[in-house]
C-alpha positions as CSV (number, residue, x, y, z in Angstrom):
1,M,-37.8,37.2,16.5
2,S,-34.5,37.7,19.1
3,Y,-31.9,40.3,17.4
4,K,-29.3,36.2,17.8
5,R,-31.8,34.7,15.3
6,F,-32.6,37.3,13.3
7,F,-29.2,37.9,12.6
8,A,-28.2,33.5,12.8
9,I,-30.4,33.6,9.7
10,L,-28.7,36.3,7.8
11,T,-25.7,34.9,8.1
12,L,-26.9,31.7,7.3
13,C,-28.7,33.0,4.2
14,L,-25.4,35.0,2.7
15,L,-23.4,31.9,3.1
16,L,-25.9,30.3,1.2
17,V,-26.1,32.6,-1.7
18,S,-22.2,33.0,-2.1
19,L,-22.2,28.9,-2.9
20,P,-22.4,27.7,-6.1
21,S,-25.6,25.9,-7.6
22,C,-25.2,21.8,-7.0
23,G,-26.0,18.7,-7.9
24,R,-27.7,15.5,-6.3
25,I,-26.1,13.0,-4.3
26,I,-26.9,9.8,-4.8
27,I,-25.2,6.2,-4.3
28,R,-27.9,3.5,-4.2
29,D,-30.9,4.2,-6.5
30,I,-34.4,3.7,-4.5
31,S,-35.8,6.8,-5.9
32,D,-38.5,5.0,-7.3
33,S,-40.0,5.6,-4.3
34,M,-39.3,9.4,-3.6
35,A,-41.6,11.6,-1.4
36,S,-42.0,14.0,-4.4
37,D,-42.0,14.2,-8.2
38,T,-40.7,17.9,-7.6
39,D,-36.5,18.1,-7.8
40,P,-35.7,19.3,-4.6
41,Y,-32.9,21.2,-6.2
42,D,-35.2,22.8,-8.9
43,T,-34.7,26.0,-6.2
44,D,-32.2,28.5,-6.0
45,E,-33.7,29.1,-2.3
46,P,-33.1,27.1,0.5
47,Y,-36.1,25.5,2.3
48,I,-35.9,27.4,5.8
49,S,-38.8,26.6,8.4
50,D,-39.9,29.0,10.7
51,D,-39.0,26.6,13.7
52,L,-35.5,26.6,12.8
53,V,-33.7,26.4,16.4
54,F,-29.6,28.1,15.8
55,S,-27.0,26.6,17.7
56,E,-23.1,27.8,17.8
57,Y,-22.6,25.1,15.9
58,E,-19.7,26.2,13.2
59,K,-16.8,24.0,12.8
60,Y,-17.3,23.8,9.0
61,I,-17.1,27.1,8.3
62,G,-13.8,28.4,8.1
63,E,-10.6,28.2,5.2
64,N,-11.8,27.8,1.9
65,G,-11.8,23.9,0.7
66,K,-8.6,23.7,-1.6
67,N,-6.6,25.7,0.6
68,Q,-8.0,22.4,3.3
69,L,-6.7,20.2,0.6
70,S,-3.4,21.7,0.2
71,K,-2.4,21.5,4.5
72,Y,-3.1,18.1,4.6
73,L,-1.3,16.8,1.4
74,D,1.9,19.0,2.1
75,Q,2.1,17.7,5.8
76,L,2.5,14.2,4.1
77,S,5.9,12.7,4.4
78,I,6.2,10.7,0.8
79,G,8.0,11.3,-2.0
80,R,7.4,12.7,-5.7
81,L,7.0,9.5,-8.7
82,D,8.6,11.3,-11.2
83,G,5.5,11.4,-13.5
84,A,4.8,7.7,-13.0
85,T,0.9,6.3,-14.4
86,V,-0.6,4.6,-11.4
87,I,-3.5,2.0,-11.9
88,I,-6.4,1.3,-9.6
89,A,-8.3,-1.5,-10.1
90,S,-12.1,-1.6,-8.8
91,P,-15.1,-3.0,-9.9
92,S,-16.9,0.4,-8.9
93,M,-16.2,3.2,-10.1
94,D,-18.3,5.7,-7.7
95,Y,-15.6,6.8,-5.8
96,I,-12.4,7.1,-7.3
97,S,-13.5,8.0,-11.2
98,P,-15.5,11.3,-11.6
99,D,-16.6,10.2,-15.2
100,S,-18.4,7.4,-13.3
101,M,-20.3,10.0,-11.1
102,N,-22.8,13.3,-12.4
103,S,-23.2,14.3,-8.7
104,E,-21.5,17.1,-6.5
105,L,-19.9,14.6,-4.7
106,S,-18.2,14.0,-8.4
107,R,-16.9,17.1,-8.4
108,F,-15.1,17.0,-5.2
109,V,-13.6,13.6,-6.1
110,E,-12.0,15.1,-9.3
111,V,-10.3,17.8,-7.1
112,R,-9.1,15.6,-5.1
113,N,-7.8,13.5,-7.9
114,S,-5.9,16.3,-9.8
115,A,-4.3,17.4,-6.3
116,V,-3.0,14.2,-5.5
117,E,-1.9,14.3,-9.3
118,D,-0.2,17.6,-8.6
119,A,1.7,16.4,-5.0
120,L,2.8,13.3,-6.2
121,D,3.6,13.6,-9.9
122,I,1.7,11.0,-10.8
123,R,-0.9,10.1,-13.3
124,L,-4.4,8.0,-12.1
125,V,-5.5,6.1,-14.4
126,S,-8.6,4.0,-13.0
127,R,-10.1,0.3,-14.3
128,N,-13.4,-1.1,-13.9
129,V,-12.8,-4.7,-14.2
130,S,-15.4,-6.8,-12.6
131,I,-14.2,-9.3,-9.5
132,K,-14.3,-12.2,-11.7
133,T,-12.0,-11.0,-14.3
134,L,-9.6,-9.4,-11.4
135,S,-9.4,-12.5,-9.7
136,R,-8.3,-14.3,-12.8
137,E,-6.0,-11.6,-14.0
138,L,-4.3,-11.3,-10.4
139,K,-3.6,-15.1,-10.2
140,Q,-1.8,-14.8,-14.1
141,S,0.1,-11.6,-12.7
142,A,1.1,-13.4,-10.0
143,L,2.8,-16.4,-11.6
144,A,4.7,-14.4,-14.4
145,G,5.9,-12.0,-11.6
146,K,4.3,-9.3,-13.7
147,D,2.3,-6.8,-12.4
148,R,-1.1,-5.1,-14.0
149,Y,-2.2,-3.0,-11.5
150,D,-0.6,-1.0,-8.8
151,I,-3.9,-0.6,-6.2
152,L,-6.7,-2.3,-6.0
153,M,-10.1,-1.0,-4.1
154,L,-12.1,-4.2,-3.7
155,P,-15.3,-4.2,-2.0
156,L,-15.5,-5.6,1.7
157,N,-16.6,-9.4,1.3
158,E,-14.4,-9.7,-1.6
159,V,-11.4,-9.0,0.9
160,G,-10.7,-12.2,2.4
161,R,-11.5,-14.4,-1.3
162,F,-8.4,-12.4,-2.6
163,A,-6.5,-12.6,0.2
164,Y,-6.5,-16.1,1.3
165,D,-5.7,-16.9,-2.1
166,G,-2.8,-15.1,-1.7
167,L,-3.3,-12.0,-4.2
168,L,-2.5,-9.0,-1.1
169,I,0.2,-8.0,0.5
170,D,0.2,-7.9,4.2
171,M,0.7,-3.7,4.2
172,S,1.8,-4.2,8.1
173,S,4.8,-5.3,6.8
174,E,5.3,-5.0,3.1
175,C,5.4,-1.3,2.6
176,D,5.9,1.6,5.6
177,I,1.9,3.0,5.8
178,E,0.4,4.9,8.9
179,L,-2.8,2.9,10.0
180,S,-3.3,5.1,12.7
181,H,-3.9,8.4,10.8
182,S,-7.4,10.0,11.4
183,Y,-8.4,9.5,7.6
184,F,-8.1,5.6,7.7
185,N,-10.7,3.7,9.0
186,I,-8.7,1.5,12.1
187,S,-12.3,-0.7,12.1
188,S,-11.8,-1.6,8.7
189,A,-7.9,-2.6,9.0
190,S,-8.4,-5.1,11.8
191,A,-11.4,-6.6,9.8
192,A,-9.4,-6.9,6.9
193,S,-6.4,-8.7,8.9
194,F,-5.9,-12.0,10.1
195,G,-2.9,-13.9,11.5
196,G,-0.7,-10.3,12.9
197,A,-1.4,-9.5,8.6
198,V,-3.3,-6.6,7.9
199,Y,-4.5,-7.0,3.8
200,G,-6.7,-4.0,3.7
201,I,-7.5,-0.5,4.6
202,A,-10.7,2.0,3.5
203,G,-10.3,5.3,5.0
204,D,-12.7,8.8,3.4
205,G,-11.3,7.8,0.3
206,S,-13.0,5.0,-0.2
207,I,-16.2,5.0,2.6
208,M,-18.2,7.4,0.7
209,P,-20.0,9.5,3.1
210,T,-23.6,9.0,1.9
211,S,-23.1,5.1,1.9
212,I,-23.6,5.7,6.4
213,S,-26.7,5.0,8.2
214,A,-28.6,8.0,10.6
215,V,-31.4,8.0,12.1
216,Y,-34.1,10.5,10.7
217,M,-36.6,11.8,13.3
218,N,-40.0,14.1,12.6
219,T,-39.5,16.9,15.0
220,E,-43.4,17.5,15.0
221,I,-44.6,14.0,16.3
222,L,-42.1,13.3,19.3
223,R,-43.2,16.8,20.4
224,D,-47.0,15.2,19.6
225,A,-46.0,12.4,21.3
226,G,-44.1,14.2,24.8
227,I,-40.7,13.9,23.4
228,N,-37.7,16.9,23.4
229,P,-35.9,16.7,20.2
230,Q,-33.5,19.1,21.9
231,K,-33.2,16.5,24.0
232,L,-32.6,13.8,22.0
233,Y,-29.8,15.9,20.5
234,S,-28.0,16.7,23.7
235,D,-28.0,13.2,24.5
236,A,-26.8,12.3,21.3
237,A,-23.8,14.3,21.5
238,Q,-22.8,13.5,24.8
239,G,-23.6,9.6,24.3
240,N,-26.0,8.7,25.5
241,W,-28.3,8.1,22.6
242,T,-28.8,4.6,23.5
243,W,-31.7,1.6,21.7
244,D,-33.3,1.8,25.0
245,E,-34.1,5.7,24.8
246,F,-34.8,5.2,21.1
247,L,-37.7,2.6,22.0
248,R,-38.9,4.9,25.2
249,C,-39.6,7.3,22.5
250,T,-41.1,4.5,19.9
251,D,-43.5,3.3,22.8
252,A,-44.6,6.9,23.2
253,V,-45.2,7.1,19.8
254,G,-47.1,4.2,19.8
255,V,-49.4,5.5,22.0
256,I,-50.8,8.0,19.4
257,E,-51.7,5.2,17.3
258,E,-52.0,7.6,14.2
259,F,-48.2,7.4,12.6
260,S,-45.8,4.3,12.0
261,T,-43.2,4.4,15.5
262,V,-39.6,3.6,12.3
263,T,-39.4,2.3,9.2
264,S,-36.5,1.7,6.6
265,Q,-35.9,0.6,3.2
266,S,-32.2,0.8,2.0
267,L,-31.3,-1.1,5.0
268,A,-34.3,-3.8,5.5
269,D,-32.2,-6.6,4.4
270,S,-29.8,-5.7,7.1
271,F,-31.5,-4.0,10.0
272,P,-31.2,-6.9,12.0
273,D,-27.2,-6.8,10.9
274,M,-27.0,-2.7,11.8
275,V,-28.9,-2.9,15.3
276,F,-26.7,-6.2,16.3
277,T,-23.6,-4.0,14.9
278,S,-24.2,-1.0,16.8
279,S,-25.0,-2.4,20.0
280,G,-21.5,-3.3,20.2
281,N,-21.0,-6.9,18.7
282,N,-19.2,-8.8,16.4
283,Y,-19.7,-11.4,14.4
284,L,-16.5,-12.9,14.6
285,W,-13.4,-11.5,16.2
286,L,-9.9,-12.7,16.8
287,D,-8.3,-14.8,20.1
288,S,-5.2,-14.1,21.5
289,D,-3.1,-15.9,18.8
290,G,-5.0,-14.5,15.6
291,I,-7.5,-17.0,14.8
292,A,-11.2,-15.7,14.0
293,T,-14.4,-17.1,16.4
294,V,-17.1,-16.3,16.7
295,G,-17.3,-13.0,18.5
296,Y,-20.9,-13.2,20.6
297,D,-22.1,-15.8,22.8
298,P,-26.6,-15.5,24.1
299,E,-25.6,-13.9,26.9
300,S,-23.2,-10.9,25.1
301,A,-25.9,-10.4,22.3
302,A,-28.9,-10.7,24.8
303,D,-29.7,-6.9,24.5
304,A,-28.9,-6.9,21.0
305,I,-31.6,-9.8,19.8
306,E,-34.0,-7.4,22.0
307,Y,-33.7,-4.5,20.5
308,I,-34.7,-6.8,17.3
309,S,-37.4,-8.7,18.5
310,A,-38.4,-5.5,20.3
311,L,-38.6,-3.7,16.5
312,M,-39.0,-6.6,13.9
313,N,-41.9,-7.7,16.3
314,D,-43.9,-3.5,16.7
315,H,-47.0,-3.8,15.0
316,L,-46.4,0.0,13.8
317,A,-42.8,-0.3,12.1
318,V,-42.7,-1.4,8.9
319,V,-38.7,-3.1,7.6
320,S,-39.0,-3.8,4.1
321,S,-37.7,-3.1,0.9
322,E,-41.0,-2.7,-1.3
323,Y,-41.9,-0.3,1.2
324,N,-41.9,3.7,0.4
325,S,-40.3,4.5,4.2
326,I,-38.6,8.0,2.7
327,G,-41.9,8.7,1.0
328,D,-43.9,8.1,4.1
329,F,-41.5,10.4,6.3
330,S,-41.2,13.1,4.2
331,K,-45.5,13.2,4.0
332,G,-45.4,13.8,8.4
333,K,-46.4,9.8,8.9
334,T,-43.3,8.4,10.3
335,A,-41.5,9.2,13.6
336,F,-38.2,7.6,12.7
337,A,-36.9,6.5,9.3
338,I,-33.4,4.7,9.4
339,E,-32.0,4.8,6.6
340,H,-28.4,6.1,4.1
341,L,-27.4,9.3,4.6
342,Y,-27.6,10.0,0.9
343,V,-31.7,10.2,1.0
344,M,-31.0,13.5,3.0
345,S,-31.1,15.6,-0.2
346,W,-34.7,14.1,-1.5
347,L,-35.8,15.7,2.2
348,V,-35.3,19.5,1.2
349,N,-39.0,20.1,0.4
350,S,-40.4,17.4,2.6
351,D,-43.6,18.7,4.6
352,A,-42.0,16.7,8.0
353,Q,-39.4,18.9,10.6
354,W,-36.6,16.6,10.9
355,G,-33.7,16.0,12.2
356,I,-30.7,13.4,11.9
357,L,-29.8,11.3,14.9
358,P,-26.6,8.9,14.6
359,V,-27.6,5.4,14.9
360,P,-28.0,4.2,18.5
361,K,-25.7,2.3,20.3
362,G,-26.4,-0.5,22.9
363,D,-24.5,1.2,25.8
364,E,-23.5,4.6,27.4
365,K,-20.0,3.6,27.4
366,G,-19.5,2.4,24.2
367,N,-18.9,4.0,20.4
368,Y,-21.4,5.3,17.9
369,R,-21.1,1.7,15.6
370,S,-22.8,2.4,11.7
371,L,-22.0,-1.2,10.2
372,A,-20.2,-0.3,6.9
373,A,-22.1,-2.4,3.7
374,E,-20.8,-5.3,2.5
375,D,-20.1,-3.7,-0.9
376,T,-17.8,-0.8,0.9
377,L,-14.2,-0.8,-1.1
378,V,-10.8,-1.4,0.8
379,F,-7.9,-0.3,-0.2
380,A,-5.5,-3.1,-1.2
381,I,-2.0,-3.7,-3.0
382,P,-2.1,-6.8,-5.0
383,T,1.1,-9.0,-4.4
384,A,2.5,-8.6,-7.4
385,S,2.8,-5.0,-7.6
386,H,6.1,-4.0,-8.4
387,D,6.8,-0.9,-6.3
388,K,4.5,-1.4,-3.2
389,Q,5.9,1.2,-1.4
390,A,4.6,4.0,-4.3
391,S,1.0,1.8,-4.1
392,A,1.1,2.5,0.1
393,D,1.9,6.0,-0.5
394,V,-0.5,6.6,-3.7
395,I,-3.5,5.2,-1.0
396,T,-1.9,7.7,2.0
397,A,-2.4,10.4,-0.2
398,I,-5.5,9.6,-1.7
399,N,-7.2,9.3,2.1
400,A,-5.7,12.3,3.6
401,A,-6.9,14.6,0.3
402,S,-10.4,13.1,0.8
403,E,-10.5,14.0,4.7
404,G,-9.0,17.6,3.9
405,Y,-11.8,18.2,1.1
406,V,-14.4,15.5,0.3
407,Y,-15.8,15.2,3.8
408,E,-15.2,19.0,4.3
409,P,-17.0,20.1,1.5
410,F,-19.8,17.3,2.0
411,V,-20.9,18.3,5.3
412,S,-20.7,22.0,4.0
413,Y,-22.8,21.5,1.4
414,N,-25.5,20.1,3.3
415,M,-25.7,22.3,5.9
416,N,-26.4,25.1,3.5
417,N,-28.3,23.2,1.4
418,V,-30.5,20.5,3.1
419,L,-30.4,20.1,6.5
420,R,-32.3,22.6,8.6
421,D,-31.0,22.8,12.2
422,N,-27.5,23.4,13.3
423,E,-28.1,20.4,15.6
424,S,-28.0,18.0,13.1
425,V,-25.2,19.4,11.5
426,N,-23.0,18.3,14.8
427,M,-24.9,15.4,14.7
428,L,-23.3,14.7,11.4
429,D,-20.1,15.3,11.9
430,I,-20.5,12.4,14.5
431,I,-22.5,10.4,12.0
432,L,-19.2,10.6,9.2
433,D,-17.0,9.4,12.2
434,S,-19.2,5.9,12.9
435,A,-18.5,3.7,10.0
436,V,-17.5,0.3,12.0
437,F,-16.5,-3.4,10.0
438,D,-16.9,-6.7,10.9
439,R,-14.9,-9.8,9.3
440,G,-18.0,-11.5,9.8
441,V,-18.9,-9.8,6.0
442,T,-15.1,-9.9,5.1
443,Y,-15.0,-13.6,4.6
444,D,-18.1,-14.9,4.5
445,E,-17.4,-15.0,0.4
446,R,-14.2,-17.1,1.0
447,F,-16.5,-19.4,3.4
448,P,-20.0,-19.4,2.7
449,S,-21.2,-21.7,5.5
450,L,-20.2,-18.8,8.3
451,A,-23.6,-17.6,7.3
452,A,-25.3,-19.3,10.0
453,I,-23.3,-17.1,12.2
454,T,-24.9,-14.0,10.9
455,E,-28.2,-15.7,9.7
456,L,-28.8,-16.7,13.4
457,V,-28.9,-13.2,14.4
458,R,-31.0,-12.1,11.9
459,N,-33.9,-14.7,12.3
460,S,-33.6,-14.2,15.9
461,A,-36.7,-12.3,16.4
462,S,-38.6,-15.3,15.0
463,A,-36.7,-17.7,16.8
464,E,-38.3,-19.7,19.9
465,D,-35.1,-21.8,20.4
466,W,-32.2,-18.9,19.9
467,A,-29.5,-19.7,22.7
468,N,-30.1,-23.9,22.1
469,T,-29.3,-23.1,18.2
470,Y,-26.6,-20.9,18.9
471,D,-24.4,-24.0,20.1
472,T,-24.8,-25.9,17.5
473,V,-24.1,-22.9,14.9
474,A,-21.2,-21.7,16.6
475,K,-19.6,-25.0,17.3
476,E,-19.8,-25.9,13.1
477,A,-18.7,-21.9,12.5
478,N,-15.4,-22.3,14.9
479,E,-14.5,-25.6,13.4
480,I,-14.3,-24.4,9.8
481,L,-12.8,-21.3,11.4
482,K,-9.7,-23.1,12.6
483,D,-8.9,-25.5,10.0
484,E,-9.4,-23.2,6.9
485,L,-8.1,-19.8,7.8
486,P,-5.0,-20.6,9.9
487,I,-3.2,-22.2,6.4
488,Y,-2.5,-19.4,4.8
489,F,-2.6,-17.0,7.6
490,V,-1.4,-18.1,10.5
491,E,2.2,-17.0,10.4
492,D,3.9,-20.1,10.6
493,E,4.4,-21.0,7.0
494,P,7.3,-21.6,7.4
495,E,7.5,-24.1,10.0
496,E,5.2,-26.1,7.4
497,T,7.7,-25.8,4.4
498,E,10.4,-26.8,6.8
499,A,8.5,-30.3,7.9
500,P,9.4,-31.6,4.8
501,E,12.9,-31.8,5.5
502,T,12.7,-33.9,8.7
503,D,10.9,-36.6,6.9
504,P,13.7,-37.5,4.3
505,P,16.8,-37.9,7.2
506,E,15.0,-41.6,7.2
507,T,15.3,-42.6,4.3
508,D,18.9,-40.8,3.7
509,P,20.6,-42.8,5.7
510,P,21.3,-46.6,3.4
511,E,22.2,-43.6,0.9
512,T,24.5,-41.7,2.9
513,K,28.0,-43.3,2.2
514,P,27.6,-42.4,-1.5
515,A,26.2,-39.0,-0.9
516,E,29.4,-38.6,0.9
517,T,31.7,-39.9,-1.5
518,K,29.8,-37.4,-4.7
519,P,31.0,-33.9,-4.7
520,A,34.5,-33.6,-4.7
521,E,33.7,-30.6,-2.5
522,T,33.3,-32.2,0.9
523,K,36.4,-34.1,1.8
524,P,37.3,-31.8,4.1
525,A,33.4,-33.4,5.7
526,E,34.4,-36.4,4.5
527,T,37.0,-36.1,7.3
528,K,35.1,-34.0,9.9
529,P,33.0,-37.3,11.8
530,A,33.2,-40.6,10.9
531,E,30.3,-40.6,9.1
532,T,28.1,-41.9,10.9
533,K,27.3,-38.9,12.6
534,P,26.4,-37.2,9.3
535,A,24.0,-40.5,8.4
536,E,22.4,-40.0,11.9
537,T,21.7,-35.9,11.9
538,K,21.5,-35.7,8.0
539,P,21.5,-31.5,9.4
540,A,24.7,-31.7,9.9
541,E,25.6,-32.8,6.0
542,T,23.5,-30.0,4.5
543,K,24.5,-27.5,6.3
544,P,28.2,-27.6,5.2
545,A,27.7,-29.1,1.3
546,E,24.2,-28.0,0.4
547,T,23.2,-24.8,2.2
548,K,25.7,-22.4,0.4
549,P,25.3,-23.3,-3.0
550,A,21.4,-22.3,-3.0
551,E,19.5,-21.7,-0.2
552,T,16.0,-23.1,-2.0
553,K,17.0,-26.5,-2.2
554,P,14.8,-27.5,0.7
555,A,12.2,-27.9,-1.7
556,E,14.3,-29.8,-4.4
557,T,16.2,-31.4,-1.6
558,N,13.2,-33.7,-0.6
559,P,12.6,-35.1,-4.0
560,A,16.2,-35.6,-5.0
561,E,16.7,-37.5,-1.8
562,T,14.0,-40.1,-1.9
563,K,13.7,-41.4,-6.2
564,P,16.5,-39.5,-7.8
565,A,19.0,-40.2,-5.2
566,E,18.8,-44.1,-6.5
567,T,19.1,-43.3,-10.1
568,R,22.4,-40.9,-9.3
569,P,25.1,-44.0,-9.6
570,A,28.0,-42.9,-10.4
571,E,29.1,-39.1,-10.8
572,T,26.7,-38.1,-13.3
573,K,25.4,-36.6,-10.9
574,P,26.9,-32.4,-11.2
575,A,25.1,-33.3,-14.4
576,E,21.7,-33.9,-13.0
577,T,22.0,-31.6,-10.5
578,K,21.8,-28.3,-13.1
579,P,19.2,-30.1,-14.7
580,A,17.4,-29.7,-11.5
581,E,17.8,-26.6,-11.3
582,T,16.5,-25.9,-14.6
583,K,13.3,-27.6,-13.6
584,P,12.0,-25.1,-11.2
585,A,12.9,-22.6,-13.8
586,E,10.2,-24.0,-16.3
587,T,8.5,-20.4,-17.1
588,K,5.2,-22.5,-18.5
589,P,3.2,-20.2,-16.5
590,A,4.7,-16.6,-18.2
591,E,4.3,-18.5,-21.5
592,I,0.5,-18.8,-20.8
593,L,0.3,-15.0,-20.0
594,P,1.4,-12.5,-23.0
595,P,-1.7,-10.8,-22.3
596,E,-0.1,-9.4,-19.0
597,S,2.1,-7.4,-21.2
598,E,0.0,-4.8,-22.1
599,P,-0.9,-3.0,-18.8
600,A,3.3,-3.0,-18.5
601,E,2.9,-1.0,-21.7
602,T,1.1,1.4,-20.1
603,K,3.1,1.9,-16.9
604,P,6.3,4.0,-17.7
605,E,8.5,3.5,-14.4
């Protein structure tokens, strides 16, 4: 053993001795199929293989994590909120409430939350609310003008429905929040936007690091197949790790015919989506007018469809939610396993020699892309929030603190307790930056018929006439998108509300004369033109007489100018206009919502 190698191992051991004992990190539980009955954390000693190959990668060895956390928060230009209570509602407490997790990750989250509370002088309160209840409560709050929650953490596939129902603000215009920061995922902002409006943003404070996908490789099997794992590490680091290279590796392993080429369990249901997205494709994208359209065609998706077909039709590959993928991988029976990062902790005592790589990409020029799951949480601000800027500031602080503290300790912990070589630590850094979001996932709950564009890809491996089927599916999907989404998302709603004002003038001319003689206020106006002009150009009359008294009358003038105008015989108009104003002010919705007052009591501002 060389002096350098001995020194590297000794350094790692000293670092491990200085760390406290840690628990297991798990998000989705497929533990029934774990490889070993022995808890990998029962031993105080880390697994150190004789075949460890150390590099000089030491990015995450440095200053104390809490100091790093303070540095991130100190850099924020955010004022203190004077002891305010900030209520965060979500159907999942996995990454916001430490009480809901019993793992090492929960300790990181607890420290993060405490630091955010101290930095902003606030009290964070999390509420576990089902999606159905949350939707109902937000609709009631919007009608009553009372806020119940300050911040929402919604599953990605629910953002579209909530935005379409008018329950979320446009974070790009209604508050001051810099979405380009490194702790925000810009892909998520794009996926949650339509018509130039951004309705949600995910970041280090909502994307759990353990939920991102990765490729686990058995280095011994690859060497037996004539493949150098170090080259794969090097290619991945240089951005050259592609599906073409992955398939060359599986072909080489297939020649041996003793091992499975590739397996997947936790990603079985979304395996084609994962390959499709990582190859650089999108299910939906926005055109130049901000309108969503199908984001792929047979030509642009050709390579991805070929990869999916090759993997799904490989007789030595097993992609199934019922298959013990990580169990066989741990026993050395599989060359590659594509799973979430949380299964790393199950491989501490594995018999196999293994490492990790990012999910391959389709083109060396592109970026590594790991499709975020549909239940990945996205930050949003409800329209009823009484202080939208304060909500935006808290969202910024949570994500900045998460980058400074949660992700850093997560990598350090796995480097020192789980991973077997520093090359894998380098890969982990790349993997954590690879999460991407797709609008097809964001809006499939609001428009279930759009699922056809994703199902087409998922079934492509067995489809005989894929291209022709695409034409039919894409045409239908684009019609739905064109007809439905612009109603709310395109930024020309004011024009739609003004349109009714252009219709009444046709019915007004017969009654323009009494209309002008009614108000004594318009005497000067009566002397202006020969009342024929106002009759023809009704807008001229509305400008002096009605626009100033109440600019909200466009909605009232329509009904008033149609039927009520006929019932206004004499000078009773003043008496009628007052009730007309009180009618809109009827607060029936508010009467329906007394329960809304409860959360308001918990929000000292």
